[in-house]
N, C-alpha and C positions, 0 to 999 in steps of 0.2 A: 260319735258325732258330737261336735261342739254345740253348746247351747247358744242361741242368739244373744247378743249383748243387749241388755235392758238398761235404759237410762231412767234415772229418777227425775221427777219434775224440776227440782232445783237445778239439776245439771242442764236440762233443756233450756230453762229460763236464762241461765248464765250464758249459754252458747248464743242465744238469741238477743241477749241484753234487753230482756223484756220483764215487766212486772208480772206477778201472778194474776193480778186483776185484768191486765191487758190480755194475757193468755186466755183466761176464762171467757172474756168477751169474744175473742176470736173463736174459741171453741163453741160458744153459744150460736155463732153465725155459721157454724159448720166449716170453718176455714183452718182448723188446727189439725195437727197430725193425730192419727188414731191412738187413743189411750187404752191401756189394758188395766183393769181394776183387779188387783190381787185379792185373794180371800180375806186378807187382813185389812183390806180397805185402802192400801197404798196404791198409788198410780205409777205405771211404768210406760215407757214408749220404747218400742224396738228400735235399735240403732238404724237398721235398714229402712224401716218405715219413715223415720225422721229424715234420713239422708234423701230418700226419694221425695218426700214432701218438700224439703228445702230446694231440691233441684227443680221441682215443678213451680215453686214460687219464683225462682230466678228466671225461668222461661217465660212466665206470665208477665214479668216486669219488663 
């Protein structure tokens, strides 16, 4: 079984054309995609979760 693709935060920020600060403000308001914190402290976002979140944003607009 294939592992789900995990995106690094800089990859997500690049796709969204968004600054890290703006992303964290959105996250503080509970409006960002779900982040996964790895044991080494790095953050990842599942590609499927990101795509679903992005689709939901498009519908809301």
